N, CA, C, O and CB atoms as a CASP TS submission, in Angstrom:
PFRMAT TS
TARGET T0000
AUTHOR 0000-0000-0000
METHOD Language model
MODEL 1
PARENT N/A
ATOM      1  N   MET     1      -1.524   4.039   6.663  1.00  0.00           N
ATOM      2  CA  MET     1      -0.977   2.844   6.289  1.00  0.00           C
ATOM      3  C   MET     1      -0.010   2.886   5.994  1.00  0.00           C
ATOM      4  O   MET     1       0.522   3.733   5.277  1.00  0.00           O
ATOM      5  CB  MET     1      -1.402   2.260   5.549  1.00  0.00           C
ATOM      6  N   THR     2       0.815   1.215   6.894  1.00  0.00           N
ATOM      7  CA  THR     2       2.114   0.772   7.332  1.00  0.00           C
ATOM      8  C   THR     2       3.066   0.145   6.357  1.00  0.00           C
ATOM      9  O   THR     2       2.995  -1.021   5.968  1.00  0.00           O
ATOM     10  CB  THR     2       1.926  -0.121   8.335  1.00  0.00           C
ATOM     11  N   LEU     3       3.999   1.065   5.987  1.00  0.00           N
ATOM     12  CA  LEU     3       4.385   0.083   4.803  1.00  0.00           C
ATOM     13  C   LEU     3       5.833  -0.384   5.105  1.00  0.00           C
ATOM     14  O   LEU     3       6.277  -1.226   4.325  1.00  0.00           O
ATOM     15  CB  LEU     3       4.316   0.846   3.243  1.00  0.00           C
ATOM     16  N   LEU     4       6.417  -0.085   5.835  1.00  0.00           N
ATOM     17  CA  LEU     4       7.619  -0.797   6.739  1.00  0.00           C
ATOM     18  C   LEU     4       7.749  -1.194   7.895  1.00  0.00           C
ATOM     19  O   LEU     4       7.528  -0.107   8.429  1.00  0.00           O
ATOM     20  CB  LEU     4       8.501  -0.245   6.851  1.00  0.00           C
ATOM     21  N   LEU     5       7.896  -1.746   8.578  1.00  0.00           N
ATOM     22  CA  LEU     5       7.883  -1.703  10.188  1.00  0.00           C
ATOM     23  C   LEU     5       9.915  -1.467  10.652  1.00  0.00           C
ATOM     24  O   LEU     5      10.673  -2.235  10.061  1.00  0.00           O
ATOM     25  CB  LEU     5       6.987  -3.716  10.904  1.00  0.00           C
ATOM     26  N   SER     6      10.444  -0.608  11.486  1.00  0.00           N
ATOM     27  CA  SER     6      11.318  -1.086  12.432  1.00  0.00           C
ATOM     28  C   SER     6      11.462  -1.045  12.993  1.00  0.00           C
ATOM     29  O   SER     6      10.492  -0.745  13.689  1.00  0.00           O
ATOM     30  CB  SER     6      11.915  -1.173  12.606  1.00  0.00           C
ATOM     31  N   GLU     7      12.872  -1.245  13.816  1.00  0.00           N
ATOM     32  CA  GLU     7      12.814  -1.350  15.322  1.00  0.00           C
ATOM     33  C   GLU     7      13.452   0.297  15.227  1.00  0.00           C
ATOM     34  O   GLU     7      13.079   0.781  16.296  1.00  0.00           O
ATOM     35  CB  GLU     7      13.874  -2.857  16.246  1.00  0.00           C
ATOM     36  N   ASP     8      14.294   1.479  14.406  1.00  0.00           N
ATOM     37  CA  ASP     8      15.093   2.272  14.249  1.00  0.00           C
ATOM     38  C   ASP     8      13.517   3.216  13.788  1.00  0.00           C
ATOM     39  O   ASP     8      12.813   2.566  13.015  1.00  0.00           O
ATOM     40  CB  ASP     8      16.526   1.853  13.240  1.00  0.00           C
ATOM     41  N   PRO     9      12.994   4.488  14.144  1.00  0.00           N
ATOM     42  CA  PRO     9      11.836   4.952  14.732  1.00  0.00           C
ATOM     43  C   PRO     9      12.477   5.727  12.594  1.00  0.00           C
ATOM     44  O   PRO     9      11.768   5.530  11.606  1.00  0.00           O
ATOM     45  CB  PRO     9      11.675   6.019  16.918  1.00  0.00           C
ATOM     46  N   SER    10      13.510   6.305  12.551  1.00  0.00           N
ATOM     47  CA  SER    10      13.727   7.029  11.004  1.00  0.00           C
ATOM     48  C   SER    10      14.035   5.689  10.165  1.00  0.00           C
ATOM     49  O   SER    10      14.229   6.063   9.008  1.00  0.00           O
ATOM     50  CB  SER    10      15.245   8.336  10.877  1.00  0.00           C
ATOM     51  N   LYS    11      14.111   4.863  10.214  1.00  0.00           N
ATOM     52  CA  LYS    11      13.450   3.744   8.891  1.00  0.00           C
ATOM     53  C   LYS    11      12.574   2.834   8.823  1.00  0.00           C
ATOM     54  O   LYS    11      12.661   1.835   8.109  1.00  0.00           O
ATOM     55  CB  LYS    11      14.206   2.952   8.397  1.00  0.00           C
ATOM     56  N   THR    12      11.311   3.216   9.846  1.00  0.00           N
ATOM     57  CA  THR    12       9.842   3.022   9.524  1.00  0.00           C
ATOM     58  C   THR    12       8.983   3.641   8.605  1.00  0.00           C
ATOM     59  O   THR    12       8.783   4.823   8.885  1.00  0.00           O
ATOM     60  CB  THR    12       9.252   3.202  10.464  1.00  0.00           C
ATOM     61  N   LEU    13       8.268   3.138   7.356  1.00  0.00           N
ATOM     62  CA  LEU    13       7.269   4.320   6.655  1.00  0.00           C
ATOM     63  C   LEU    13       5.682   4.100   7.322  1.00  0.00           C
ATOM     64  O   LEU    13       4.935   3.170   7.626  1.00  0.00           O
ATOM     65  CB  LEU    13       7.189   4.074   4.676  1.00  0.00           C
ATOM     66  N   VAL    14       5.690   4.842   7.328  1.00  0.00           N
ATOM     67  CA  VAL    14       3.797   5.214   7.516  1.00  0.00           C
ATOM     68  C   VAL    14       3.883   6.209   6.814  1.00  0.00           C
ATOM     69  O   VAL    14       4.826   6.982   6.646  1.00  0.00           O
ATOM     70  CB  VAL    14       2.936   5.652   9.118  1.00  0.00           C
ATOM     71  N   ILE    15       2.159   6.173   6.097  1.00  0.00           N
ATOM     72  CA  ILE    15       1.953   6.922   5.001  1.00  0.00           C
ATOM     73  C   ILE    15       0.541   7.615   5.320  1.00  0.00           C
ATOM     74  O   ILE    15      -0.435   7.070   4.804  1.00  0.00           O
ATOM     75  CB  ILE    15       2.017   6.032   3.672  1.00  0.00           C
ATOM     76  N   CYS    16       0.314   8.769   6.122  1.00  0.00           N
ATOM     77  CA  CYS    16      -0.695   9.558   6.779  1.00  0.00           C
ATOM     78  C   CYS    16      -1.661  10.300   5.615  1.00  0.00           C
ATOM     79  O   CYS    16      -1.513  11.312   4.930  1.00  0.00           O
ATOM     80  CB  CYS    16       0.073  10.659   7.774  1.00  0.00           C
ATOM     81  N   PRO    17      -2.915   9.107   5.755  1.00  0.00           N
ATOM     82  CA  PRO    17      -3.377   9.833   4.488  1.00  0.00           C
ATOM     83  C   PRO    17      -4.074  11.434   4.416  1.00  0.00           C
ATOM     84  O   PRO    17      -4.397  12.151   3.469  1.00  0.00           O
ATOM     85  CB  PRO    17      -4.415   8.884   3.945  1.00  0.00           C
ATOM     86  N   ASP    18      -4.120  11.574   5.684  1.00  0.00           N
ATOM     87  CA  ASP    18      -4.623  13.543   5.743  1.00  0.00           C
ATOM     88  C   ASP    18      -3.301  14.547   5.547  1.00  0.00           C
ATOM     89  O   ASP    18      -3.188  15.659   5.031  1.00  0.00           O
ATOM     90  CB  ASP    18      -5.364  14.132   7.695  1.00  0.00           C
ATOM     91  N   LYS    19      -2.559  13.842   6.054  1.00  0.00           N
ATOM     92  CA  LYS    19      -1.186  14.477   5.314  1.00  0.00           C
ATOM     93  C   LYS    19      -0.037  14.529   3.612  1.00  0.00           C
ATOM     94  O   LYS    19       0.605  15.403   3.029  1.00  0.00           O
ATOM     95  CB  LYS    19      -0.420  13.944   6.198  1.00  0.00           C
ATOM     96  N   TYR    20      -0.369  12.791   3.357  1.00  0.00           N
ATOM     97  CA  TYR    20       0.829  13.075   2.452  1.00  0.00           C
ATOM     98  C   TYR    20       0.230  11.703   1.773  1.00  0.00           C
ATOM     99  O   TYR    20       0.334  10.604   2.319  1.00  0.00           O
ATOM    100  CB  TYR    20       2.670  13.187   3.163  1.00  0.00           C
ATOM    101  N   GLY    21      -0.621  11.991   0.093  1.00  0.00           N
ATOM    102  CA  GLY    21      -0.265  10.371  -0.644  1.00  0.00           C
ATOM    103  C   GLY    21      -2.548  10.735  -0.356  1.00  0.00           C
ATOM    104  O   GLY    21      -3.277  10.034   0.345  1.00  0.00           O
ATOM    105  N   TYR    22      -2.960  11.917  -1.135  1.00  0.00           N
ATOM    106  CA  TYR    22      -4.473  11.050  -0.493  1.00  0.00           C
ATOM    107  C   TYR    22      -5.104  10.059  -1.572  1.00  0.00           C
ATOM    108  O   TYR    22      -6.325   9.909  -1.546  1.00  0.00           O
ATOM    109  CB  TYR    22      -5.907  12.281  -0.098  1.00  0.00           C
ATOM    110  N   ILE    23      -4.748   9.738  -2.017  1.00  0.00           N
ATOM    111  CA  ILE    23      -4.819   8.379  -2.884  1.00  0.00           C
ATOM    112  C   ILE    23      -5.336   7.178  -1.630  1.00  0.00           C
ATOM    113  O   ILE    23      -6.360   6.496  -1.604  1.00  0.00           O
ATOM    114  CB  ILE    23      -2.980   7.944  -3.695  1.00  0.00           C
ATOM    115  N   SER    24      -4.158   7.246  -0.624  1.00  0.00           N
ATOM    116  CA  SER    24      -4.178   5.668  -0.028  1.00  0.00           C
ATOM    117  C   SER    24      -5.473   6.306   1.006  1.00  0.00           C
ATOM    118  O   SER    24      -5.479   5.925   2.177  1.00  0.00           O
ATOM    119  CB  SER    24      -2.315   4.865   0.950  1.00  0.00           C
ATOM    120  N   ARG    25      -6.575   7.297   0.524  1.00  0.00           N
ATOM    121  CA  ARG    25      -7.979   6.928   1.535  1.00  0.00           C
ATOM    122  C   ARG    25      -8.506   5.920   0.813  1.00  0.00           C
ATOM    123  O   ARG    25      -9.377   5.207   1.313  1.00  0.00           O
ATOM    124  CB  ARG    25      -9.242   8.165   1.788  1.00  0.00           C
ATOM    125  N   PHE    26      -8.103   5.744  -0.318  1.00  0.00           N
ATOM    126  CA  PHE    26      -9.074   4.488  -1.554  1.00  0.00           C
ATOM    127  C   PHE    26      -8.619   3.049  -0.814  1.00  0.00           C
ATOM    128  O   PHE    26      -9.374   2.077  -0.760  1.00  0.00           O
ATOM    129  CB  PHE    26      -8.292   4.463  -3.803  1.00  0.00           C
ATOM    130  N   ILE    27      -7.783   3.062  -0.468  1.00  0.00           N
ATOM    131  CA  ILE    27      -6.900   1.969  -0.680  1.00  0.00           C
ATOM    132  C   ILE    27      -7.031   0.755   0.384  1.00  0.00           C
ATOM    133  O   ILE    27      -6.156   0.964   1.224  1.00  0.00           O
ATOM    134  CB  ILE    27      -5.498   2.535  -0.668  1.00  0.00           C
ATOM    135  N   SER    28      -7.730  -0.399   0.708  1.00  0.00           N
ATOM    136  CA  SER    28      -8.412  -1.112   2.163  1.00  0.00           C
ATOM    137  C   SER    28      -6.808  -2.091   1.656  1.00  0.00           C
ATOM    138  O   SER    28      -6.088  -2.215   0.665  1.00  0.00           O
ATOM    139  CB  SER    28     -10.707  -2.146   2.208  1.00  0.00           C
ATOM    140  N   GLY    29      -6.906  -2.628   3.131  1.00  0.00           N
ATOM    141  CA  GLY    29      -5.935  -3.481   3.189  1.00  0.00           C
ATOM    142  C   GLY    29      -6.686  -4.970   3.021  1.00  0.00           C
ATOM    143  O   GLY    29      -7.852  -4.612   2.858  1.00  0.00           O
ATOM    144  N   ILE    30      -6.691  -6.371   2.969  1.00  0.00           N
ATOM    145  CA  ILE    30      -6.946  -7.874   2.784  1.00  0.00           C
ATOM    146  C   ILE    30      -6.470  -7.970   4.429  1.00  0.00           C
ATOM    147  O   ILE    30      -5.587  -7.477   5.131  1.00  0.00           O
ATOM    148  CB  ILE    30      -5.897  -8.869   1.358  1.00  0.00           C
ATOM    149  N   ASN    31      -8.059  -9.286   4.658  1.00  0.00           N
ATOM    150  CA  ASN    31      -7.170  -9.888   5.792  1.00  0.00           C
ATOM    151  C   ASN    31      -5.933 -11.316   5.238  1.00  0.00           C
ATOM    152  O   ASN    31      -6.362 -12.393   4.823  1.00  0.00           O
ATOM    153  CB  ASN    31      -8.473 -10.562   7.042  1.00  0.00           C
ATOM    154  N   ASN    32      -4.614 -11.040   5.341  1.00  0.00           N
ATOM    155  CA  ASN    32      -4.112 -12.607   4.258  1.00  0.00           C
ATOM    156  C   ASN    32      -3.785 -13.344   5.558  1.00  0.00           C
ATOM    157  O   ASN    32      -2.625 -13.400   5.966  1.00  0.00           O
ATOM    158  CB  ASN    32      -2.352 -12.513   2.857  1.00  0.00           C
ATOM    159  N   HIS    33      -4.956 -13.992   6.303  1.00  0.00           N
ATOM    160  CA  HIS    33      -5.015 -15.480   7.122  1.00  0.00           C
ATOM    161  C   HIS    33      -5.769 -15.571   6.352  1.00  0.00           C
ATOM    162  O   HIS    33      -4.801 -16.023   5.739  1.00  0.00           O
ATOM    163  CB  HIS    33      -5.352 -15.889   8.655  1.00  0.00           C
ATOM    164  N   ASN    34      -6.783 -15.624   5.512  1.00  0.00           N
ATOM    165  CA  ASN    34      -7.456 -16.347   4.900  1.00  0.00           C
ATOM    166  C   ASN    34      -7.663 -16.496   3.637  1.00  0.00           C
ATOM    167  O   ASN    34      -7.804 -15.306   3.355  1.00  0.00           O
ATOM    168  CB  ASN    34      -8.207 -16.257   5.263  1.00  0.00           C
ATOM    169  N   ARG    35      -7.837 -17.249   2.289  1.00  0.00           N
ATOM    170  CA  ARG    35      -7.696 -17.564   1.501  1.00  0.00           C
ATOM    171  C   ARG    35      -8.281 -16.512   0.980  1.00  0.00           C
ATOM    172  O   ARG    35      -7.518 -15.821   0.305  1.00  0.00           O
ATOM    173  CB  ARG    35      -7.878 -18.623   1.356  1.00  0.00           C
ATOM    174  N   PHE    36      -9.762 -16.014   1.083  1.00  0.00           N
ATOM    175  CA  PHE    36     -10.044 -15.036   0.393  1.00  0.00           C
ATOM    176  C   PHE    36      -9.733 -13.830   0.090  1.00  0.00           C
ATOM    177  O   PHE    36      -9.915 -13.272  -0.992  1.00  0.00           O
ATOM    178  CB  PHE    36     -10.685 -14.957   0.541  1.00  0.00           C
ATOM    179  N   GLY    37      -9.171 -13.329   1.213  1.00  0.00           N
ATOM    180  CA  GLY    37      -8.743 -12.329   1.509  1.00  0.00           C
ATOM    181  C   GLY    37      -7.470 -11.905   0.775  1.00  0.00           C
ATOM    182  O   GLY    37      -6.965 -10.782   0.806  1.00  0.00           O
ATOM    183  N   LYS    38      -6.818 -13.490  -0.207  1.00  0.00           N
ATOM    184  CA  LYS    38      -5.985 -12.881  -0.840  1.00  0.00           C
ATOM    185  C   LYS    38      -6.308 -13.150  -2.205  1.00  0.00           C
ATOM    186  O   LYS    38      -5.448 -12.733  -2.981  1.00  0.00           O
ATOM    187  CB  LYS    38      -4.754 -13.170  -0.446  1.00  0.00           C
ATOM    188  N   LYS    39      -7.427 -13.801  -2.814  1.00  0.00           N
ATOM    189  CA  LYS    39      -7.696 -13.429  -3.722  1.00  0.00           C
ATOM    190  C   LYS    39      -8.478 -11.998  -3.776  1.00  0.00           C
ATOM    191  O   LYS    39      -8.918 -11.798  -4.908  1.00  0.00           O
ATOM    192  CB  LYS    39      -8.171 -14.396  -4.153  1.00  0.00           C
ATOM    193  N   LYS    40      -8.807 -10.809  -2.732  1.00  0.00           N
ATOM    194  CA  LYS    40      -8.934  -9.830  -3.324  1.00  0.00           C
ATOM    195  C   LYS    40      -8.200  -8.983  -4.229  1.00  0.00           C
ATOM    196  O   LYS    40      -8.570  -8.374  -5.232  1.00  0.00           O
ATOM    197  CB  LYS    40      -9.178  -9.413  -2.689  1.00  0.00           C
ATOM    198  N   GLN    41      -6.999  -9.080  -3.620  1.00  0.00           N
ATOM    199  CA  GLN    41      -5.526  -8.066  -3.726  1.00  0.00           C
ATOM    200  C   GLN    41      -5.848  -8.001  -4.515  1.00  0.00           C
ATOM    201  O   GLN    41      -6.430  -9.062  -4.744  1.00  0.00           O
ATOM    202  CB  GLN    41      -4.053  -8.221  -3.604  1.00  0.00           C
ATOM    203  N   ASN    42      -5.960  -6.975  -5.814  1.00  0.00           N
ATOM    204  CA  ASN    42      -5.490  -6.214  -7.152  1.00  0.00           C
ATOM    205  C   ASN    42      -4.500  -5.520  -7.310  1.00  0.00           C
ATOM    206  O   ASN    42      -4.138  -5.710  -8.472  1.00  0.00           O
ATOM    207  CB  ASN    42      -6.228  -5.429  -7.577  1.00  0.00           C
ATOM    208  N   CYS    43      -3.754  -4.726  -6.757  1.00  0.00           N
ATOM    209  CA  CYS    43      -2.509  -4.248  -6.235  1.00  0.00           C
ATOM    210  C   CYS    43      -1.721  -4.789  -4.699  1.00  0.00           C
ATOM    211  O   CYS    43      -2.025  -5.466  -3.717  1.00  0.00           O
ATOM    212  CB  CYS    43      -2.821  -2.809  -6.156  1.00  0.00           C
ATOM    213  N   LYS    44      -0.112  -3.735  -5.401  1.00  0.00           N
ATOM    214  CA  LYS    44       0.686  -4.368  -4.313  1.00  0.00           C
ATOM    215  C   LYS    44       1.454  -2.835  -4.670  1.00  0.00           C
ATOM    216  O   LYS    44       1.495  -2.150  -5.692  1.00  0.00           O
ATOM    217  CB  LYS    44       1.565  -6.210  -4.498  1.00  0.00           C
ATOM    218  N   CYS    45       2.009  -2.683  -3.337  1.00  0.00           N
ATOM    219  CA  CYS    45       3.238  -1.549  -2.710  1.00  0.00           C
ATOM    220  C   CYS    45       4.251  -1.559  -3.608  1.00  0.00           C
ATOM    221  O   CYS    45       4.192  -2.696  -4.075  1.00  0.00           O
ATOM    222  CB  CYS    45       3.979  -1.915  -1.192  1.00  0.00           C
ATOM    223  N   VAL    46       5.143  -0.991  -4.136  1.00  0.00           N
ATOM    224  CA  VAL    46       6.508  -1.441  -3.779  1.00  0.00           C
ATOM    225  C   VAL    46       7.605   0.196  -4.249  1.00  0.00           C
ATOM    226  O   VAL    46       7.497   0.944  -5.220  1.00  0.00           O
ATOM    227  CB  VAL    46       6.909  -3.184  -4.912  1.00  0.00           C
ATOM    228  N   ARG    47       8.834   0.238  -2.768  1.00  0.00           N
ATOM    229  CA  ARG    47       8.980   1.538  -2.397  1.00  0.00           C
ATOM    230  C   ARG    47      10.392   1.495  -3.037  1.00  0.00           C
ATOM    231  O   ARG    47      10.915   0.468  -3.471  1.00  0.00           O
ATOM    232  CB  ARG    47       8.775   1.940  -0.766  1.00  0.00           C
ATOM    233  N   TYR    48      10.880   2.583  -3.043  1.00  0.00           N
ATOM    234  CA  TYR    48      12.213   3.338  -4.165  1.00  0.00           C
ATOM    235  C   TYR    48      12.359   4.382  -3.137  1.00  0.00           C
ATOM    236  O   TYR    48      11.647   4.953  -2.311  1.00  0.00           O
ATOM    237  CB  TYR    48      11.756   4.095  -6.104  1.00  0.00           C
ATOM    238  N   SER    49      13.747   4.392  -3.589  1.00  0.00           N
ATOM    239  CA  SER    49      14.455   5.646  -3.060  1.00  0.00           C
ATOM    240  C   SER    49      14.957   6.993  -4.128  1.00  0.00           C
ATOM    241  O   SER    49      15.980   6.892  -4.806  1.00  0.00           O
ATOM    242  CB  SER    49      15.782   5.035  -2.370  1.00  0.00           C
ATOM    243  N   VAL    50      14.099   8.211  -4.157  1.00  0.00           N
ATOM    244  CA  VAL    50      14.954   9.112  -4.714  1.00  0.00           C
ATOM    245  C   VAL    50      15.254   9.563  -4.215  1.00  0.00           C
ATOM    246  O   VAL    50      14.531   9.732  -3.234  1.00  0.00           O
ATOM    247  CB  VAL    50      14.868   9.726  -5.368  1.00  0.00           C
ATOM    248  N   ASN    51      16.873  10.463  -4.189  1.00  0.00           N
ATOM    249  CA  ASN    51      16.981  11.343  -4.016  1.00  0.00           C
ATOM    250  C   ASN    51      17.101  11.387  -2.202  1.00  0.00           C
ATOM    251  O   ASN    51      17.418  12.418  -1.608  1.00  0.00           O
ATOM    252  CB  ASN    51      16.052  11.922  -4.840  1.00  0.00           C
ATOM    253  N   GLY    52      16.735   9.865  -1.387  1.00  0.00           N
ATOM    254  CA  GLY    52      17.177   9.740  -0.249  1.00  0.00           C
ATOM    255  C   GLY    52      15.803   9.688   0.606  1.00  0.00           C
ATOM    256  O   GLY    52      15.495   9.305   1.734  1.00  0.00           O
ATOM    257  N   GLU    53      15.065  10.324  -0.609  1.00  0.00           N
ATOM    258  CA  GLU    53      13.915   9.921   0.070  1.00  0.00           C
ATOM    259  C   GLU    53      12.947   8.843  -0.263  1.00  0.00           C
ATOM    260  O   GLU    53      12.990   8.467  -1.434  1.00  0.00           O
ATOM    261  CB  GLU    53      13.281  10.881   0.141  1.00  0.00           C
ATOM    262  N   CYS    54      11.988   8.201   0.606  1.00  0.00           N
ATOM    263  CA  CYS    54      11.133   7.123   0.271  1.00  0.00           C
ATOM    264  C   CYS    54      10.233   7.724  -1.052  1.00  0.00           C
ATOM    265  O   CYS    54      10.138   8.938  -1.232  1.00  0.00           O
ATOM    266  CB  CYS    54      10.185   6.669   1.661  1.00  0.00           C
ATOM    267  N   ARG    55       9.620   6.781  -1.906  1.00  0.00           N
ATOM    268  CA  ARG    55       8.471   6.974  -2.400  1.00  0.00           C
ATOM    269  C   ARG    55       7.715   5.350  -3.058  1.00  0.00           C
ATOM    270  O   ARG    55       8.169   4.480  -3.802  1.00  0.00           O
ATOM    271  CB  ARG    55       8.768   8.185  -3.496  1.00  0.00           C
ATOM    272  N   VAL    56       6.491   5.503  -2.406  1.00  0.00           N
ATOM    273  CA  VAL    56       5.661   4.161  -3.152  1.00  0.00           C
ATOM    274  C   VAL    56       5.062   4.634  -4.135  1.00  0.00           C
ATOM    275  O   VAL    56       4.634   5.765  -4.364  1.00  0.00           O
ATOM    276  CB  VAL    56       4.540   3.357  -2.347  1.00  0.00           C
ATOM    277  N   LEU    57       5.055   3.715  -4.697  1.00  0.00           N
ATOM    278  CA  LEU    57       4.241   2.832  -6.510  1.00  0.00           C
ATOM    279  C   LEU    57       3.865   1.771  -5.938  1.00  0.00           C
ATOM    280  O   LEU    57       4.357   0.770  -5.417  1.00  0.00           O
ATOM    281  CB  LEU    57       5.396   2.234  -8.159  1.00  0.00           C
ATOM    282  N   LEU    58       2.466   2.407  -6.245  1.00  0.00           N
ATOM    283  CA  LEU    58       1.334   1.060  -6.008  1.00  0.00           C
ATOM    284  C   LEU    58       1.072   0.955  -7.792  1.00  0.00           C
ATOM    285  O   LEU    58       0.779   1.502  -8.855  1.00  0.00           O
ATOM    286  CB  LEU    58      -0.582   1.564  -4.773  1.00  0.00           C
ATOM    287  N   VAL    59       1.529  -0.449  -6.911  1.00  0.00           N
ATOM    288  CA  VAL    59       0.733  -1.497  -8.703  1.00  0.00           C
ATOM    289  C   VAL    59       0.803  -2.146  -9.296  1.00  0.00           C
ATOM    290  O   VAL    59       1.742  -2.941  -9.283  1.00  0.00           O
ATOM    291  CB  VAL    59       0.558  -1.393  -9.744  1.00  0.00           C
ATOM    292  N   ALA    60      -0.408  -2.179 -10.383  1.00  0.00           N
ATOM    293  CA  ALA    60      -1.697  -2.989 -10.117  1.00  0.00           C
ATOM    294  C   ALA    60      -1.640  -4.787 -10.979  1.00  0.00           C
ATOM    295  O   ALA    60      -1.308  -5.126 -12.115  1.00  0.00           O
ATOM    296  CB  ALA    60      -3.146  -1.839 -10.877  1.00  0.00           C
ATOM    297  N   THR    61      -2.178  -5.634  -9.679  1.00  0.00           N
ATOM    298  CA  THR    61      -1.368  -6.861  -9.805  1.00  0.00           C
ATOM    299  C   THR    61      -2.296  -7.572 -11.129  1.00  0.00           C
ATOM    300  O   THR    61      -1.572  -8.251 -11.856  1.00  0.00           O
ATOM    301  CB  THR    61      -1.299  -7.867  -8.162  1.00  0.00           C
ATOM    302  N   ARG    62      -3.427  -7.542 -11.462  1.00  0.00           N
ATOM    303  CA  ARG    62      -4.495  -7.162 -12.327  1.00  0.00           C
ATOM    304  C   ARG    62      -5.370  -6.606 -13.220  1.00  0.00           C
ATOM    305  O   ARG    62      -5.770  -5.529 -12.776  1.00  0.00           O
ATOM    306  CB  ARG    62      -4.711  -7.130 -12.182  1.00  0.00           C
ATOM    307  N   ASP    63      -5.684  -6.783 -13.930  1.00  0.00           N
ATOM    308  CA  ASP    63      -6.883  -5.554 -14.391  1.00  0.00           C
ATOM    309  C   ASP    63      -7.793  -5.233 -13.513  1.00  0.00           C
ATOM    310  O   ASP    63      -8.311  -6.075 -12.779  1.00  0.00           O
ATOM    311  CB  ASP    63      -7.788  -5.888 -15.555  1.00  0.00           C
ATOM    312  N   ILE    64      -8.099  -3.933 -13.492  1.00  0.00           N
ATOM    313  CA  ILE    64      -8.852  -2.891 -12.058  1.00  0.00           C
ATOM    314  C   ILE    64      -9.805  -2.612 -13.245  1.00  0.00           C
ATOM    315  O   ILE    64      -9.594  -2.277 -14.410  1.00  0.00           O
ATOM    316  CB  ILE    64      -7.811  -1.133 -11.059  1.00  0.00           C
ATOM    317  N   SER    65     -11.449  -2.988 -12.209  1.00  0.00           N
ATOM    318  CA  SER    65     -12.138  -2.383 -12.896  1.00  0.00           C
ATOM    319  C   SER    65     -12.324  -0.879 -12.757  1.00  0.00           C
ATOM    320  O   SER    65     -11.564  -0.330 -11.959  1.00  0.00           O
ATOM    321  CB  SER    65     -13.080  -2.983 -12.823  1.00  0.00           C
ATOM    322  N   LYS    66     -13.559   0.181 -13.657  1.00  0.00           N
ATOM    323  CA  LYS    66     -13.435   1.488 -13.123  1.00  0.00           C
ATOM    324  C   LYS    66     -14.875   1.302 -11.921  1.00  0.00           C
ATOM    325  O   LYS    66     -15.950   0.717 -11.786  1.00  0.00           O
ATOM    326  CB  LYS    66     -13.561   2.866 -14.554  1.00  0.00           C
ATOM    327  N   GLY    67     -13.652   2.580 -11.025  1.00  0.00           N
ATOM    328  CA  GLY    67     -14.797   2.042  -9.958  1.00  0.00           C
ATOM    329  C   GLY    67     -14.784   1.001  -8.487  1.00  0.00           C
ATOM    330  O   GLY    67     -15.421   1.230  -7.459  1.00  0.00           O
ATOM    331  N   GLU    68     -13.988  -0.021  -8.710  1.00  0.00           N
ATOM    332  CA  GLU    68     -13.299  -1.280  -8.035  1.00  0.00           C
ATOM    333  C   GLU    68     -12.576  -0.564  -6.628  1.00  0.00           C
ATOM    334  O   GLU    68     -12.179   0.599  -6.701  1.00  0.00           O
ATOM    335  CB  GLU    68     -11.984  -2.103  -9.230  1.00  0.00           C
ATOM    336  N   ARG    69     -12.506  -0.968  -5.973  1.00  0.00           N
ATOM    337  CA  ARG    69     -11.751  -0.943  -4.472  1.00  0.00           C
ATOM    338  C   ARG    69     -10.370  -1.515  -4.594  1.00  0.00           C
ATOM    339  O   ARG    69     -10.239  -2.721  -4.805  1.00  0.00           O
ATOM    340  CB  ARG    69     -12.568  -1.881  -3.282  1.00  0.00           C
ATOM    341  N   LEU    70      -9.267  -0.675  -4.467  1.00  0.00           N
ATOM    342  CA  LEU    70      -7.957  -1.313  -4.499  1.00  0.00           C
ATOM    343  C   LEU    70      -7.768  -1.633  -2.839  1.00  0.00           C
ATOM    344  O   LEU    70      -7.974  -1.080  -1.759  1.00  0.00           O
ATOM    345  CB  LEU    70      -6.693  -0.231  -5.241  1.00  0.00           C
ATOM    346  N   TYR    71      -7.318  -2.707  -3.296  1.00  0.00           N
ATOM    347  CA  TYR    71      -6.584  -4.129  -2.368  1.00  0.00           C
ATOM    348  C   TYR    71      -5.804  -4.511  -2.768  1.00  0.00           C
ATOM    349  O   TYR    71      -5.526  -4.974  -3.874  1.00  0.00           O
ATOM    350  CB  TYR    71      -7.126  -5.323  -2.107  1.00  0.00           C
ATOM    351  N   TYR    72      -4.897  -4.236  -1.111  1.00  0.00           N
ATOM    352  CA  TYR    72      -3.270  -4.310  -0.996  1.00  0.00           C
ATOM    353  C   TYR    72      -2.880  -5.340   0.067  1.00  0.00           C
ATOM    354  O   TYR    72      -3.571  -5.221   1.079  1.00  0.00           O
ATOM    355  CB  TYR    72      -2.579  -2.814  -0.546  1.00  0.00           C
ATOM    356  N   ASP    73      -1.941  -6.348   0.127  1.00  0.00           N
ATOM    357  CA  ASP    73      -1.866  -6.836   1.564  1.00  0.00           C
ATOM    358  C   ASP    73      -0.062  -5.816   1.709  1.00  0.00           C
ATOM    359  O   ASP    73       0.572  -5.829   2.764  1.00  0.00           O
ATOM    360  CB  ASP    73      -1.903  -9.170   1.744  1.00  0.00           C
TER
END
């Protein structure tokens, strides 16, 4: 899951679900090039820095039902 692309590789953020953030295995990206994809979105990623390390917080953008798939853009 790529969250931040940069020409400088040291500033690019990629979350690899098999190494970090096991919950990221359950998150699906949306096709933001069509209007139906955008309607699926129910969460967003917020990046912040803690002691110089990048952290990612997943925030719900609407109520999410138990068992519902998580979709982000």
